[in-house]
Legacy VTK file of the C-alpha trace (Angstrom):
# vtk DataFile Version 3.0
C-alpha trace
ASCII
DATASET POLYDATA
POINTS 268 float
-0.364 9.419 -18.219
-1.385 13.200 -16.947
-5.729 13.321 -16.166
-6.881 16.688 -15.855
-10.256 17.662 -15.039
-12.621 20.493 -15.830
-15.834 21.608 -14.951
-17.714 22.004 -18.253
-21.381 23.322 -19.116
-24.420 21.801 -16.767
-22.199 21.080 -13.644
-20.660 18.013 -15.538
-17.352 17.064 -15.078
-14.847 16.065 -18.096
-12.158 14.193 -17.646
-9.634 14.524 -19.900
-6.825 12.346 -20.679
-3.852 13.015 -23.516
-3.738 11.615 -27.035
-0.714 11.324 -28.755
0.586 13.746 -31.078
2.932 16.376 -31.745
0.639 19.566 -30.752
0.260 18.123 -27.014
-3.342 19.802 -27.091
-5.344 16.680 -28.126
-7.202 15.044 -25.535
-9.806 12.100 -24.993
-12.851 13.526 -22.974
-15.146 10.965 -20.812
-18.327 11.921 -18.760
-18.903 9.750 -15.615
-21.833 8.341 -17.746
-18.756 7.029 -20.174
-19.994 8.943 -23.047
-16.607 10.152 -24.908
-15.625 13.400 -26.948
-12.816 14.617 -28.618
-11.477 17.815 -27.080
-8.474 20.156 -28.835
-7.288 22.838 -27.124
-6.418 26.276 -28.885
-7.797 24.988 -32.562
-8.444 26.730 -35.548
-11.909 28.534 -34.814
-13.335 27.269 -38.185
-14.272 23.593 -36.596
-18.035 24.379 -37.171
-17.844 25.481 -40.781
-15.671 22.344 -41.517
-18.116 20.005 -39.853
-21.022 21.472 -41.922
-19.240 20.739 -45.162
-19.005 17.073 -43.499
-14.948 17.238 -43.642
-14.341 17.341 -39.847
-16.085 15.547 -37.266
-19.357 17.314 -35.628
-18.536 20.330 -33.401
-20.390 20.304 -30.080
-19.366 22.983 -28.173
-16.563 25.423 -27.405
-15.684 27.521 -24.307
-12.926 29.578 -22.887
-11.141 28.202 -20.331
-10.272 29.864 -16.447
-6.677 29.932 -18.033
-7.727 31.553 -21.306
-7.705 28.748 -23.667
-10.171 27.931 -25.921
-11.644 24.132 -25.717
-13.381 22.878 -28.811
-15.293 19.487 -27.817
-16.237 17.349 -31.200
-17.842 13.976 -31.379
-15.940 10.914 -30.637
-16.082 8.853 -33.647
-16.137 4.788 -33.328
-13.619 3.677 -36.146
-9.878 3.787 -36.512
-7.462 5.787 -38.234
-6.423 5.627 -42.097
-3.763 3.256 -42.741
-1.245 3.791 -45.900
-3.312 1.547 -48.166
-6.541 3.217 -47.473
-5.369 6.643 -49.240
-6.039 5.776 -52.845
-9.526 5.731 -51.494
-12.078 8.207 -54.232
-13.599 9.579 -50.837
-10.372 11.309 -50.576
-10.285 13.149 -53.426
-13.685 14.153 -53.188
-13.203 15.661 -49.339
-10.031 17.517 -51.007
-12.267 18.918 -53.614
-15.049 19.658 -51.049
-12.325 21.530 -48.884
-10.646 23.528 -51.691
-13.701 24.667 -54.012
-15.083 25.990 -50.184
-15.155 29.840 -50.832
-16.837 30.359 -47.078
-13.754 28.591 -45.860
-11.363 30.751 -47.666
-13.072 33.511 -46.717
-13.473 32.739 -42.890
-9.273 32.469 -42.758
-8.963 35.812 -45.163
-11.296 37.445 -41.868
-9.216 35.924 -39.242
-6.302 37.609 -40.968
-4.369 34.121 -42.114
-2.340 35.564 -44.928
-2.218 33.954 -48.547
1.486 32.160 -49.119
3.175 31.831 -52.069
5.899 29.044 -52.985
8.426 31.579 -52.301
6.540 32.438 -48.578
6.650 28.196 -48.384
10.382 27.561 -48.764
11.086 30.972 -46.890
9.185 29.348 -43.533
10.579 26.075 -44.427
14.589 27.689 -44.075
13.452 29.507 -40.943
12.272 26.765 -39.083
14.727 24.354 -40.143
17.031 23.354 -37.372
21.008 23.828 -38.425
21.240 20.173 -39.114
18.825 20.278 -41.834
20.225 23.753 -43.338
23.123 22.145 -43.603
22.374 19.408 -45.223
24.127 19.519 -48.421
21.291 17.133 -50.126
18.460 18.995 -48.682
20.225 22.091 -49.704
20.158 21.517 -53.125
16.704 20.807 -53.658
15.970 24.134 -51.707
17.735 25.882 -53.883
16.587 24.609 -57.073
13.177 24.879 -56.023
13.892 28.616 -55.725
14.915 28.526 -58.902
12.155 26.534 -60.462
8.514 28.319 -58.607
5.633 27.340 -59.930
3.066 29.927 -61.102
0.959 31.049 -58.639
-2.264 33.294 -58.528
-3.197 34.781 -55.123
-6.715 35.124 -56.219
-7.054 31.591 -56.442
-5.261 30.853 -53.557
-7.576 28.022 -51.384
-7.853 26.904 -48.005
-5.521 23.612 -47.333
-5.036 21.451 -44.556
-1.200 21.421 -44.896
-0.354 17.932 -43.257
-2.819 15.429 -44.990
-1.338 12.067 -43.688
-2.789 9.121 -43.377
-2.555 9.416 -39.509
-4.922 12.650 -39.961
-8.056 10.767 -41.691
-10.400 9.121 -39.704
-12.806 6.391 -41.054
-16.193 5.599 -38.999
-17.623 2.418 -38.264
-20.112 3.387 -41.113
-17.970 4.203 -43.830
-17.910 7.793 -43.006
-14.016 10.082 -43.929
-13.295 12.708 -41.848
-10.062 15.107 -42.039
-8.644 15.686 -38.840
-6.160 18.181 -36.565
-6.357 21.076 -38.575
-2.976 23.021 -36.568
-1.379 23.271 -39.955
-4.364 24.999 -42.183
-3.402 27.330 -44.383
-4.015 29.550 -47.858
-2.186 28.434 -50.465
-2.338 26.447 -53.672
-4.589 23.586 -53.426
-1.412 21.650 -54.815
0.028 21.731 -51.787
-2.185 19.400 -50.504
-2.897 17.532 -53.513
0.902 16.732 -54.074
1.369 15.122 -50.592
-1.290 12.913 -51.203
0.378 11.657 -54.670
3.674 11.546 -53.970
3.437 9.476 -50.719
0.629 7.427 -51.575
-0.132 6.968 -54.672
1.542 5.033 -57.420
3.099 6.807 -60.180
0.782 4.752 -62.640
-2.226 6.278 -61.093
-1.197 9.715 -61.114
-3.362 10.811 -63.883
-6.542 9.136 -63.282
-6.005 10.455 -59.645
-5.627 14.650 -60.689
-8.545 14.173 -63.464
-11.039 12.368 -60.850
-9.631 15.100 -58.483
-10.601 17.769 -60.982
-7.576 19.012 -62.895
-6.663 18.901 -66.141
-3.506 16.853 -67.034
-1.142 18.830 -68.705
2.391 19.690 -68.449
1.370 22.737 -65.997
-0.210 20.832 -63.931
2.600 18.040 -63.864
5.294 20.403 -63.121
3.918 22.138 -60.440
2.722 18.358 -58.934
6.601 18.208 -59.015
7.439 21.199 -57.000
5.245 20.538 -54.336
5.839 16.609 -54.131
9.536 17.940 -53.394
7.967 20.407 -50.999
5.766 17.789 -49.043
8.644 15.533 -48.382
10.884 18.670 -46.927
7.797 19.298 -44.996
7.760 15.750 -43.255
11.484 15.690 -42.882
10.882 18.647 -40.717
7.990 17.549 -38.730
9.777 14.140 -38.042
12.822 15.664 -37.190
11.240 18.069 -34.657
9.427 15.059 -33.180
13.015 13.354 -32.894
11.775 10.898 -35.338
14.918 10.073 -36.696
13.691 6.665 -38.734
10.898 8.726 -40.207
13.134 11.519 -41.457
15.728 9.318 -43.148
12.620 7.537 -44.929
11.410 10.479 -45.761
15.068 11.450 -47.314
15.011 8.330 -48.919
11.465 8.532 -50.432
12.276 11.961 -51.667
15.482 10.629 -53.911
13.114 7.979 -54.844
10.566 10.682 -56.273
13.133 13.097 -57.864
14.497 9.949 -59.798
11.030 8.919 -60.756
10.579 12.165 -62.097
13.838 12.122 -64.456
12.590 8.890 -65.753
LINES 1 269
268 0 1 2 3 4 5 6 7 8 9 10 11 12 13 14 15 16 17 18 19 20 21 22 23 24 25 26 27 28 29 30 31 32 33 34 35 36 37 38 39 40 41 42 43 44 45 46 47 48 49 50 51 52 53 54 55 56 57 58 59 60 61 62 63 64 65 66 67 68 69 70 71 72 73 74 75 76 77 78 79 80 81 82 83 84 85 86 87 88 89 90 91 92 93 94 95 96 97 98 99 100 101 102 103 104 105 106 107 108 109 110 111 112 113 114 115 116 117 118 119 120 121 122 123 124 125 126 127 128 129 130 131 132 133 134 135 136 137 138 139 140 141 142 143 144 145 146 147 148 149 150 151 152 153 154 155 156 157 158 159 160 161 162 163 164 165 166 167 168 169 170 171 172 173 174 175 176 177 178 179 180 181 182 183 184 185 186 187 188 189 190 191 192 193 194 195 196 197 198 199 200 201 202 203 204 205 206 207 208 209 210 211 212 213 214 215 216 217 218 219 220 221 222 223 224 225 226 227 228 229 230 231 232 233 234 235 236 237 238 239 240 241 242 243 244 245 246 247 248 249 250 251 252 253 254 255 256 257 258 259 260 261 262 263 264 265 266 267
Protein backbone atom coordinates (compact mmCIF):
# COMPACT_ATOMS: atom_id res chain seq x y z
CA UNK A 1 0.00 0.00 0.00
CA UNK A 2 1.33 3.40 -0.96
CA UNK A 3 1.98 5.78 1.94
CA UNK A 4 2.23 9.52 1.36
CA UNK A 5 3.25 12.25 3.77
CA UNK A 6 2.10 15.85 3.80
CA UNK A 7 3.19 18.72 6.02
CA UNK A 8 0.06 20.35 7.40
CA UNK A 9 -0.88 23.15 9.77
CA UNK A 10 1.02 23.75 13.00
CA UNK A 11 4.01 21.88 11.58
CA UNK A 12 2.35 18.55 12.30
CA UNK A 13 3.17 15.78 9.88
CA UNK A 14 0.18 13.81 8.67
CA UNK A 15 0.69 10.32 7.28
CA UNK A 16 -1.81 9.42 4.56
CA UNK A 17 -2.73 5.82 3.82
CA UNK A 18 -5.08 5.20 0.83
CA UNK A 19 -8.50 3.80 1.67
CA UNK A 20 -10.35 1.36 -0.55
CA UNK A 21 -12.81 3.03 -2.90
CA UNK A 22 -13.55 3.89 -6.50
CA UNK A 23 -12.25 7.47 -6.34
CA UNK A 24 -8.71 6.77 -5.15
CA UNK A 25 -8.94 10.11 -3.37
CA UNK A 26 -9.77 8.94 0.19
CA UNK A 27 -7.14 8.48 2.89
CA UNK A 28 -6.72 7.60 6.53
CA UNK A 29 -4.66 10.41 8.04
CA UNK A 30 -2.60 9.72 11.15
CA UNK A 31 -0.77 12.30 13.28
CA UNK A 32 2.44 11.41 15.17
CA UNK A 33 0.46 11.22 18.44
CA UNK A 34 -1.81 8.56 16.91
CA UNK A 35 -4.87 10.76 16.33
CA UNK A 36 -6.69 9.81 13.14
CA UNK A 37 -8.68 11.83 10.60
CA UNK A 38 -10.47 11.14 7.34
CA UNK A 39 -8.90 12.91 4.35
CA UNK A 40 -10.54 13.41 0.95
CA UNK A 41 -8.97 15.12 -2.04
CA UNK A 42 -10.96 17.36 -4.39
CA UNK A 43 -14.38 16.56 -2.99
CA UNK A 44 -17.45 18.79 -2.96
CA UNK A 45 -16.92 22.16 -1.25
CA UNK A 46 -20.23 21.87 0.62
CA UNK A 47 -18.90 19.49 3.30
CA UNK A 48 -19.05 22.19 5.99
CA UNK A 49 -22.74 22.83 5.29
CA UNK A 50 -23.46 19.07 5.24
CA UNK A 51 -21.74 18.70 8.61
CA UNK A 52 -23.73 21.63 10.02
CA UNK A 53 -26.92 19.77 9.05
CA UNK A 54 -25.54 16.64 10.80
CA UNK A 55 -25.69 14.75 7.53
CA UNK A 56 -21.92 14.30 7.06
CA UNK A 57 -19.10 14.04 9.64
CA UNK A 58 -17.63 17.23 11.11
CA UNK A 59 -15.22 19.09 8.80
CA UNK A 60 -12.03 20.01 10.65
CA UNK A 61 -10.23 22.03 7.99
CA UNK A 62 -9.40 22.31 4.32
CA UNK A 63 -6.27 23.49 2.55
CA UNK A 64 -4.74 23.71 -0.89
CA UNK A 65 -1.77 21.38 -1.42
CA UNK A 66 1.34 22.44 -3.38
CA UNK A 67 0.21 20.40 -6.42
CA UNK A 68 -3.15 22.20 -6.53
CA UNK A 69 -5.36 19.58 -4.86
CA UNK A 70 -7.88 20.61 -2.21
CA UNK A 71 -7.48 18.51 0.92
CA UNK A 72 -10.57 18.22 3.15
CA UNK A 73 -10.04 16.76 6.62
CA UNK A 74 -12.96 15.37 8.62
CA UNK A 75 -13.19 13.76 12.03
CA UNK A 76 -12.49 10.02 12.09
CA UNK A 77 -15.57 8.16 13.27
CA UNK A 78 -15.31 5.16 15.55
CA UNK A 79 -17.91 2.82 14.15
CA UNK A 80 -18.61 0.79 11.04
CA UNK A 81 -20.20 0.91 7.61
CA UNK A 82 -23.84 -0.01 7.47
CA UNK A 83 -24.80 -3.49 6.34
CA UNK A 84 -27.70 -4.23 4.02
CA UNK A 85 -29.93 -5.18 6.95
CA UNK A 86 -29.35 -1.76 8.54
CA UNK A 87 -30.83 0.15 5.61
CA UNK A 88 -34.45 -0.10 6.76
CA UNK A 89 -33.64 2.15 9.73
CA UNK A 90 -35.91 5.18 10.05
CA UNK A 91 -32.79 7.27 10.57
CA UNK A 92 -32.02 6.74 6.89
CA UNK A 93 -35.34 8.29 5.86
CA UNK A 94 -34.86 11.14 8.32
CA UNK A 95 -31.39 12.00 7.04
CA UNK A 96 -32.48 11.89 3.40
CA UNK A 97 -35.49 14.09 4.14
CA UNK A 98 -33.24 16.62 5.90
CA UNK A 99 -30.85 16.59 2.93
CA UNK A 100 -33.54 16.93 0.28
CA UNK A 101 -35.39 19.71 2.12
CA UNK A 102 -32.31 21.90 2.58
CA UNK A 103 -32.68 25.04 0.47
CA UNK A 104 -29.25 26.21 1.65
CA UNK A 105 -27.52 23.14 0.20
CA UNK A 106 -29.51 23.43 -3.03
CA UNK A 107 -28.54 27.07 -3.39
CA UNK A 108 -24.88 26.31 -2.70
CA UNK A 109 -24.79 23.82 -5.56
CA UNK A 110 -26.47 26.32 -7.87
CA UNK A 111 -23.84 28.90 -6.91
CA UNK A 112 -21.18 26.31 -7.75
CA UNK A 113 -22.73 26.01 -11.25
CA UNK A 114 -24.25 22.58 -10.77
CA UNK A 115 -26.97 22.20 -13.38
CA UNK A 116 -30.43 20.85 -12.68
CA UNK A 117 -30.84 17.46 -14.37
CA UNK A 118 -34.19 16.17 -15.59
CA UNK A 119 -34.93 12.47 -16.20
CA UNK A 120 -33.91 12.65 -19.86
CA UNK A 121 -30.59 14.26 -18.86
CA UNK A 122 -29.91 11.35 -16.50
CA UNK A 123 -30.51 8.78 -19.24
CA UNK A 124 -28.39 10.73 -21.73
CA UNK A 125 -25.52 10.86 -19.27
CA UNK A 126 -25.80 7.13 -18.62
CA UNK A 127 -25.63 6.41 -22.36
CA UNK A 128 -22.69 8.78 -22.75
CA UNK A 129 -20.70 7.10 -19.97
CA UNK A 130 -21.71 3.50 -20.63
CA UNK A 131 -19.03 1.39 -22.34
CA UNK A 132 -19.85 -0.39 -25.59
CA UNK A 133 -20.52 -3.69 -23.85
CA UNK A 134 -23.38 -2.16 -21.85
CA UNK A 135 -24.71 -0.05 -24.70
CA UNK A 136 -24.94 -3.17 -26.88
CA UNK A 137 -26.65 -5.26 -24.20
CA UNK A 138 -30.11 -5.81 -25.69
CA UNK A 139 -31.85 -6.19 -22.32
CA UNK A 140 -30.40 -2.97 -20.91
CA UNK A 141 -31.12 -1.10 -24.12
CA UNK A 142 -34.73 -2.24 -24.02
CA UNK A 143 -35.02 -0.72 -20.56
CA UNK A 144 -33.31 2.52 -21.56
CA UNK A 145 -35.68 2.94 -24.49
CA UNK A 146 -38.70 2.20 -22.30
CA UNK A 147 -37.56 4.76 -19.75
CA UNK A 148 -37.15 7.35 -22.51
CA UNK A 149 -40.76 6.77 -23.57
CA UNK A 150 -42.05 6.92 -20.00
CA UNK A 151 -40.27 9.98 -18.60
CA UNK A 152 -41.81 10.98 -15.26
CA UNK A 153 -43.09 14.44 -14.50
CA UNK A 154 -40.29 16.81 -13.50
CA UNK A 155 -40.38 20.40 -12.27
CA UNK A 156 -37.00 22.15 -12.22
CA UNK A 157 -38.04 24.53 -9.45
CA UNK A 158 -38.66 21.51 -7.19
CA UNK A 159 -35.29 19.87 -7.88
CA UNK A 160 -33.31 19.15 -4.74
CA UNK A 161 -29.79 18.21 -3.78
CA UNK A 162 -29.36 14.43 -3.86
CA UNK A 163 -26.41 12.33 -2.77
CA UNK A 164 -26.47 10.20 -5.91
CA UNK A 165 -25.07 6.94 -4.52
CA UNK A 166 -26.80 5.91 -1.29
CA UNK A 167 -25.50 2.34 -1.19
CA UNK A 168 -25.08 0.90 2.30
CA UNK A 169 -21.31 1.21 1.96
CA UNK A 170 -21.66 5.01 1.90
CA UNK A 171 -23.31 5.15 5.32
CA UNK A 172 -21.41 5.08 8.62
CA UNK A 173 -22.82 4.38 12.07
CA UNK A 174 -20.80 5.49 15.09
CA UNK A 175 -20.43 3.62 18.34
CA UNK A 176 -22.89 6.13 19.83
CA UNK A 177 -25.51 5.26 17.20
CA UNK A 178 -25.23 8.36 15.00
CA UNK A 179 -25.55 7.69 11.25
CA UNK A 180 -23.76 9.79 8.63
CA UNK A 181 -23.77 9.78 4.84
CA UNK A 182 -20.29 9.90 3.30
CA UNK A 183 -18.59 10.01 -0.13
CA UNK A 184 -20.20 12.99 -1.88
CA UNK A 185 -18.54 12.63 -5.30
CA UNK A 186 -21.90 11.86 -6.96
CA UNK A 187 -23.85 14.81 -5.52
CA UNK A 188 -26.23 16.46 -8.00
CA UNK A 189 -29.43 18.48 -8.43
CA UNK A 190 -32.45 16.51 -9.60
CA UNK A 191 -35.63 14.86 -8.32
CA UNK A 192 -35.36 13.66 -4.72
CA UNK A 193 -36.77 10.33 -5.85
CA UNK A 194 -33.28 9.65 -7.26
CA UNK A 195 -32.05 8.76 -3.74
CA UNK A 196 -35.32 7.45 -2.38
CA UNK A 197 -35.81 4.93 -5.19
CA UNK A 198 -32.34 3.49 -4.72
CA UNK A 199 -33.05 2.82 -1.06
CA UNK A 200 -36.47 1.28 -1.70
CA UNK A 201 -35.53 -0.79 -4.74
CA UNK A 202 -32.34 -2.19 -3.24
CA UNK A 203 -33.07 -2.57 0.48
CA UNK A 204 -36.72 -2.27 1.51
CA UNK A 205 -39.14 -5.22 1.01
CA UNK A 206 -42.06 -4.40 -1.28
CA UNK A 207 -44.52 -4.92 1.57
CA UNK A 208 -42.99 -1.91 3.35
CA UNK A 209 -42.67 0.50 0.42
CA UNK A 210 -45.84 2.40 1.27
CA UNK A 211 -44.91 2.72 4.95
CA UNK A 212 -41.41 3.95 4.09
CA UNK A 213 -42.62 6.50 1.51
CA UNK A 214 -45.25 7.94 3.85
CA UNK A 215 -42.77 8.12 6.74
CA UNK A 216 -40.28 9.92 4.49
CA UNK A 217 -42.93 12.44 3.50
CA UNK A 218 -44.50 11.35 0.22
CA UNK A 219 -48.16 10.99 -0.51
CA UNK A 220 -48.83 7.41 -1.58
CA UNK A 221 -50.53 7.71 -4.96
CA UNK A 222 -50.10 6.59 -8.57
CA UNK A 223 -47.93 9.60 -9.45
CA UNK A 224 -45.44 8.76 -6.70
CA UNK A 225 -45.48 5.03 -7.45
CA UNK A 226 -44.89 5.53 -11.18
CA UNK A 227 -42.03 7.93 -10.44
CA UNK A 228 -40.55 5.42 -8.00
CA UNK A 229 -40.71 2.63 -10.60
CA UNK A 230 -38.89 4.85 -13.13
CA UNK A 231 -36.12 5.95 -10.78
CA UNK A 232 -35.87 2.47 -9.29
CA UNK A 233 -34.99 1.03 -12.69
CA UNK A 234 -32.59 3.88 -13.31
CA UNK A 235 -30.87 3.16 -9.99
CA UNK A 236 -30.10 -0.37 -11.20
CA UNK A 237 -28.69 1.00 -14.46
CA UNK A 238 -26.50 3.36 -12.46
CA UNK A 239 -25.19 0.60 -10.21
CA UNK A 240 -24.54 -1.66 -13.19
CA UNK A 241 -22.41 1.07 -14.73
CA UNK A 242 -20.59 1.76 -11.45
CA UNK A 243 -19.68 -1.89 -10.89
CA UNK A 244 -18.73 -2.36 -14.54
CA UNK A 245 -16.27 0.54 -14.28
CA UNK A 246 -14.81 -1.12 -11.17
CA UNK A 247 -14.58 -4.43 -13.09
CA UNK A 248 -16.67 -6.12 -10.38
CA UNK A 249 -18.52 -8.35 -12.81
CA UNK A 250 -20.17 -10.52 -10.16
CA UNK A 251 -21.89 -7.40 -8.84
CA UNK A 252 -22.80 -6.30 -12.38
CA UNK A 253 -24.53 -9.63 -12.97
CA UNK A 254 -26.25 -9.45 -9.58
CA UNK A 255 -27.60 -5.97 -10.35
CA UNK A 256 -28.93 -7.17 -13.72
CA UNK A 257 -30.62 -10.12 -12.02
CA UNK A 258 -32.10 -7.85 -9.33
CA UNK A 259 -33.28 -5.42 -12.02
CA UNK A 260 -35.20 -8.26 -13.68
CA UNK A 261 -36.76 -9.15 -10.32
CA UNK A 262 -37.67 -5.51 -9.68
CA UNK A 263 -39.35 -5.20 -13.06
CA UNK A 264 -41.23 -8.45 -12.53
CA UNK A 265 -42.41 -7.10 -9.19
CA UNK A 266 -43.78 -4.00 -10.91
CA UNK A 267 -45.90 -6.16 -13.20
CA UNK A 268 -47.23 -8.35 -10.40
